[in-house]
N, C-alpha and C positions, 0 to 999 in steps of 0.2 A: 428427589425427583431423579432416578437413574438416567432419564433421556438428557439431563444437563451435564452428563460426564464428558461427552465431546469436546463442550467448550472449556472445561476445566483441562481437559488434553492439549489444547491449543497453548494454554497459559503454561502448563507444564513442560512443554514442548521448548518454548522460548527460553525457559529457565534452564533446562538442559542445555540448550546451545549456548548460553551465556553461561553455563557452569556456576549459577547462582544457589547457595543453600536456600532452604526455603521450610517453612513451618505451615500447615494447613489447619485453619480454623473453620469448623463446620457451625454455620449461624443459623438461626431460626429454628433452633431444636425445640423450641415451645410450639411450633406451629407444625409438627409432624409427629406421627406415631412409630416411624422408623427410627431403629435404635442405632447409635453412632456405628457399632460392628456391621449392621447391614449397610450403612452407607460406604464403610470401607471397602465392603465386598465389592461394589460396583465402581467405586473411585481406583482401587487398586491396578487394574487393567490399563487406566490412563497414566498410570506413574510408573516412570522406568526405576524409580527409586522406592525400596520397602515404606510401606506406610505403618508407622509405630503409633497406636493409641495410647495416649499419655493418661487419659482418664477412662472411668466407666460411669455410666449415669446411676443416679437414684432416682428411683421412679415412685412418684406418688400417683397410685391409679395408673392412667395412661399418660401422664405429664412428668417431664425430666424436673426434679426439683432441687438438683444438687449433683455434685460428682464426687468420685473417688480419685485423687492424684495418685496415680500407681508408683511414681518416683518419690514422692513424699510418704505414701502409705497413710495418708489422711483424709478424712471426709468433710465435705464442705455443702453446706445448704445456700441456695441462691437467696439473694435480698434484693429487692427492687432498686435499682440506682445506688446500691451500694455494695462495699466489699463482702464477698461470700463470708459465711459464719463458719468456724471450725465446730464440728460436733464429733461425737463418738462413733465409731464405725459401726453402722447398722449390723446387728448380729446375723441376720439372713444373708448379707453380703461377704462375710468373712471367705468362704471357700471361692465365691468368685472373683474375689479381689486377689487371692493368691495365686489362682490360675491364669488370670489377665497379666498380672505382675509377671509372672514367670514367663509367659509368650513374650511380653516386651523384653525381658531379660534375654531371652533366647536370641531374639534379633539382634540385640546389641552384642551379644556373643560371638555371633558369626564375624565379627571385626576385632575381636578381643579374646585371644587364646586363654590368658589369666582367667579372665570371667568365665570362660567356656568351662575350665576345670573346676572351678567352685563350684559351678551348678551341676556339673556331673557329679560332684563330690557331696551334693546337698548341703553346701556351705551357703549361708545368707551373706551377700555381697554387701559392703559398706555402703551407706546410702550416699557418702561423697564419691566413690567410686563409680555409682550409677549416674550421679549428674555429670561427673567428669566424662562418662564414656556419651552421654548424650550430647553433651556440648562438643566434644571432638569428632564425633560421628556425623553430627549435622555441618560443623565446619567443613570436613572433608568431603561433602555431599554423598555420604554414605546412606543415611536415612533421612526421612521426611516424617518428623512428629507431628502427630494430630490432636488437636484441642477442640472443644465445643462449646457453644453457650448461645446467649442471644444479645447481639449487640443493642437491639433495640430496648431492652429491660436492663441493660448493664451486666448481665451474666454472664460468668467467665472471661470478661474482659480484663479483668485484674490480674487473673492468673495468666493470660495471653501475656500482657504486658510484661510481668515477672520473668515468663520464659524468654521473651525478647532480650531482657536485660541482662539474665544471667547464663543463658544458654546460648543465644544467637551469637555468631562470631562478631568478635570487637574490630574496631576500624583498623588496628594492628594486625590482626588475624587476616582481613580483607587485602591490606596492602602487601602482606607476605604472599597471599594466594595469587594475588596479581603481579607478582615480581617487582614490587617497586622497593627501592634501597631508600633507607632511612637518610641518607646523605645525598641524595639526588635532588634537593629541592623540594618545593612545594609542587603537587598534582592534583589535578582537579578535573573531573569531567562534566561538560555541561549537559543538564538533564532537562531543560526547558528553555524556552526564548519568550519573552514578553516584549510587547510596545505598548507603553504608556503615553497618554496625552502630555503629561508635565515632564517625567523623567526620561522619555526616549527609550531606547532599548535597554532591556535587562536580562542579563543571562544567569538563568539558576542552575548553580553548579554545586557539586557536592565535592569538598576538600577530601581526598583520599590519603594524603599524606603531606606532612610539612606543616608549615605555617604562612600565613599572607596577612599583609596589612592594606590599608587603604592606599589607592592609588598604584599597586602592583602590576609589572608588566610581566604579560604572558607570552609564550611562542607554543606554536603548533608544530603537528609532525611534519609540514611541509615547509616549514621555516617562516612562516607567516607571523607576525607579531602584533600585539595590541595592549594597549594601557586601559586597565579599569577606571572609569571615571566615577569611583565611589564603591564602597563596600557596605553593603546592607543586608539586615535581618527582616525577611517578608513576614508581617503580621497583619494577615488579610489583605487589604487593599493598600496599606501604609508602610512604605519602607522604613525601618528605622537603622540610622547609619551607624557603623560599627568600625571600631579601630584596628581590630585584628581578628582572624579566624584561624582555626586550627583543625587539624584531621578530624574527620567526622561530621564537622558543620557543613549545613547547606545553607548558602549564601546567595545573594543575588549581586552581580557585577554590573555595574553601570556602565552603558554606552561601549561595551567591549567589541568593536567591529572586526570583521574578518573570522569569525569562529561561528559555527553553526551547531545545532543542537546534536548532541551524541559525540562531538569531538573531545578528545583529550587535549588538554593544555598543561604548560609546566612554566615554572619561573625559570628553569635552568635552560638556555639555549642549547639546543642539540642534544638534550636528554628528555625527549618527549616520547613515553611510552606509548603503544599502540594497543589500547584497551577495545575490546569487543563492543560493539554497539549494536542496538537492535536494527534491523534491515528495514529500509522505507518498502511500505506496502506500494506496490504498482497501482497505479490508478486504474479503475475498472469502469468508471461512468464519468462523461464529460458533458459540460453545458459551455456553449458559445457565449462569450461575455464582450460587450461593448460599452463603452461610457454613454451614459444619458446624455452627456451634453461633449461634444466633439473635442471642446477646449480642455476637459479633463481627461483625455485619452493617457498623457503622460504621468498624469497623478494616478489613475487608474493601475498603470502596470506598475508603479513605484508601490504603490498599496498591496496589491496582490505579492509581490517581492516580499514585503513584510510578514503579510499573512501566512507565505510558505515558510517563512523562518521560523514562525510560531507553530505551524504544523506540517511537519515534513511529509505527511501523508497526501499534501496537495501537491499539484505540479501543473505549471502552465505550458502550452505548447501552441506554437503558431503554426496553424495547418497551411502548407502551401498548395495543397490542392483545392481546398474551398475556402482558402483566405480568410479565415477565422481565428481569433485568439480563443483558444479551449481551456478552461480551467477543468483539471481532473481530479478525481476523487474516490471514496469507497462506496459511493451511492448518491441518490438525490438528495436525501435528507441531509448528507454530511456536506454537499455544496451549498445547500440552503443555508444552513447554519453558518458557513463561512461567509456567504454574502451578507448575511445580516451583520456579521462582525467588520465586515469591510465598509459598511454603511456607518454603524452605530461607533466604531472604534476610529475609523480613518474618515470620516465624512465624505465617503466617494460612494456615489450611487451608479452600480451598474445594472445594465439590462441584460438579462439572461434569455436564453432559448434552447431548445435542443439543437446539438450540433448537427451539421449537414453531414451526412455519408458521403465519401468520395466515389460516386459512381462514375463509371467510364462508359465510352460506346466504341464499338468497331464494326467492321463491315463483313459480309458474307460472300458478296459477290464483286467482280473485277468489271471495271467500266473505263472506256477512253473517252475523254471530254476535250473540248475545245473551251478555252477562257481568252475571250477578246475584249480588250478595254481600247475604246477610241474616243477620244474627246477634242473637239476644237472650238475654241473659245476666242479667236483672234491672237494674233502672234503664233508662239509655239503651242502646239496642241499636245495631247497625250497619245501615246500608241504602244500597247504591247500584245501580243497574240502568242498564244502556246497551245500545245496538245500534250495532255498529260494521260497516262494510263495509271489507274488507281487499284490496287491489289490488295486483298487481306494477307496477313501473315499468320504463322501458328502464335497460338495464344503466349503472351509473355515476352515476344519477340521485339516489342515496341515499334518505332518508326524508322524509316530508311528512305533516303532520297538518293535517286540516281539520275544520270541523263545520258542519252544516246544521241545527241545532237550531232548530225553532220552537215558539211556544208557551210557552217556559221548562219544558219537560219535564225538562231538565236544567239547574239553575240556573247563570248564565255563572260564579259564584264556584267552581263544581266542574269546569268545562271544562278549566282548566289542569291538574288532578289527573289527569285521565283521560289527558291527553297524557304527564303524568311517569311514570304507570304503565306505559305502552306504551314509552316509552324506557328504562324499568328492564328490561322484560322482554326488551327487543330485545337484550341481551348475551349472552343464553342462549337459543337458539332450539331448536326440536324436534329439530334433529341434534347441538346441543350447542355450537353456534358464533353469533357475533352476527349478526343479519338485517339486511341492506340492500335497497336499491332495491324500496321499496315504500310504498304509501299507506294510511293509515288515516283515514276520514271517521265521524265521530260524528253519527249520524242520528236518534237516538231514545233514550228511555230513560225512567225515572222515578225520583221522589226522596221521603224522608218528611222532613216538616217537622222533626221532633225527632232521628230517628236518623240522618240523612244527613249526612256530613261528608268533607272531602278525602280522610281516609284510606279512608274505605270506597268513595268512586268509583276511588281508585286500586287497590284490591284488585279491584274489578269489571273494570277494564281488564286487569288481569293475567289473570283467569280467561277474559275474552273472547280474549285472545291466545292462551292454553294450549289452550284449546278450538278455535279457528279455525284457527290457523297449520297444523296437521296435515292440515287438508283442503284447505290452499292447494297442495299438491303441492311440498313443500319440496325443493330441490336444493341440492348444495353447490357452492361456488365456491372455487377456488384461485388465488393470485395467481400472474400470468405476467410474467416480467421481460424488458426487451428487453436482450439481451447483445450486446457486441462482442468478439469474440475476435481477438486478434492471433497470427498463427502464421507460420512459414516456409513458403514455397509448397509444398514437397514434402510437407508434412503437411496440405495445405488437404482433401484427399480424406477423409482418415481422420477429421479432425475434424468434416466434414460427416456422417460416419457416426456418430460419437460423439454430435452434436446429437440426429440423429433418432432414434438408440436410446434416449436419454432424454425421450422424446415432445416434443422441440423441433421449432419450425416454421423452416425455412432462410428468410430473406428475401433472400438473395444474399451474394456476396462480391465483393472488387475489391482491387487492388493496394494496399498499404498506402502511402499518400502519405510521400515521404520515407525510405522503407526498400526499397531494391532487394532483392528476392528473399523479400519478405514478403507475406502477404495479411490482409486484415481480413474475417471472417465476421461476418455478422449474423443474428441469430436471436432468436425468442421462445421462451423455456424455463420449463417449470414451476420455481418457486422451490424446491421441495422436491427437484429434481433438481440442484441448483447444487453440493452437496457433492461428488456423484460425479463432475461434471464437472470439478471442480478436479483429482481424482486422475488422470482418464484422459487431460485434457489435459496435465499434466505429463510423463505416461508416454509420451504419443506425440511430444511435442516436446523430449524429453531436458531437461524443465524450464524451458525458456525461451518457452513459450507463455504469454500473459498475456491476461486480460479485465476487463471492467467490466460493470456490469449495474446496472440501476436499476427500479423497479416501473414497469410498462405497463398492465395490465389484469387485472381478475378474469374468469376463463372456467370454464365449467360442467364439473364433473367427475363422471363417471358410472362406472358397472359396478363391476369388482371393486375398481379403487384407490379410489373413493368409498366402498364398503363398510368396507375396511380402515381408511380414516381415521376414520369415524363410530363403528367398533368400537372402536379405539384411545382414542378421545375419552370414550366411556362408560365405559371400563375405568378410565380415569385420574380421571374426576368419581367412581366408584364407591369408588375407593381412596382418595380425599381424605377 
């Protein structure tokens, strides 16, 4: 299915960024009538490296029944869950095999002048030379060999394993490619982190150079160190203890604290190389979490930290605007699976709900208002009296407090209390949200020598704001994010419709640099619509579309949408 090429392009792009050699295996050839050559035609634009077909199919009617290995020049017939059987070259395939083999050799000769001379002289290169070139050019990242088969039936899998064994770079080649010195001690990279009920933390690491023993001490690039409490081989869910491991082995290191997935570790202090690691995907969907039982809140935070160690694409954020703990991931399903693991593995049950959007409110009109607080209940009373002018500010200017008091009508020691009272009130405006972008000037007032106090003037300030702000024509503001959406070009028009359908403003689109056949759409979107954008984006692009976003500005929200937000907020406050 050529529509799946963009999904492969995402993988190939990551491999390019990490400079990793790769072999492609076309699976499920028993379930398609397309030839591997056709598949290569729509895969090649997704690959920055030339794709070299190592095999050609033997057809039996419309079904692929075997293959000819172009390097070996041998024919094989598939057998169900058994090694393919060597057969004589079909007579009707001799010419095709010769032309396809020549096409393969031509691509190899692009990086081998001697081979090119042999081909131009109509000389048949030795088989060993062909395999040597395949291995060398694969290791140097110059080509991508392509094989095919059916994993379900075991067809072609044996040949793939042999290619990996004999042609893929050895661990020594990998160490040289990464610039690791043979005398620099052991070097490993943590591929995955697990937390088990009995064994605690296990760090799955691949040893790239050197040798390690049980209880080895490791150092990180920032100078941190840790001792592995055990060296294991993972066989399913049961760790098997090892005495030592050598370069090329993938092992589990027990309770190695202070190191995260993707980090490079070494046994030689101060000699830790910086190896490339896959960048963490920024979270695009968040759920607000709270412990089902209040006494489990600390336990919940600890369990989430372990969950993030296992899956670095998760992230935890404490939102100061909404006072929520938000778990971020790649979508709702991703987070639901993570929460199931939270309960199943760590025994912590968390309640989840859609995260709140950090709406704000501001004002459109200036007013002058008096706030007077007077209370007498025996002994000293309470008295504070102020006059304030409330004015709107340009969007994004925030809050400013000034005073133009003359004659000491409000003593200087009480003026900070007025500002404090206003700032405390700002967190809950007349619409139920924090208020931004306005100024308050304290212009007049009065006091009592005995009954006035900081608390009295703070209360007077709150009274003034409570009475004055509803007269200032308060309006709701919603956060607008700047989004960059990356999609295959044939999905761009559909994405434009999705963006505008969710109150988004298109800013334009352009070809995605370095990604043939892809576009980048730029838009401003209400943050409240991002959750639906994720779902529709993935549906429109067969799961390959991605996007990033960041806060851009606040914009006025009016009409029915604003009424619904305010009503929901008031209902929430009434239920609290």
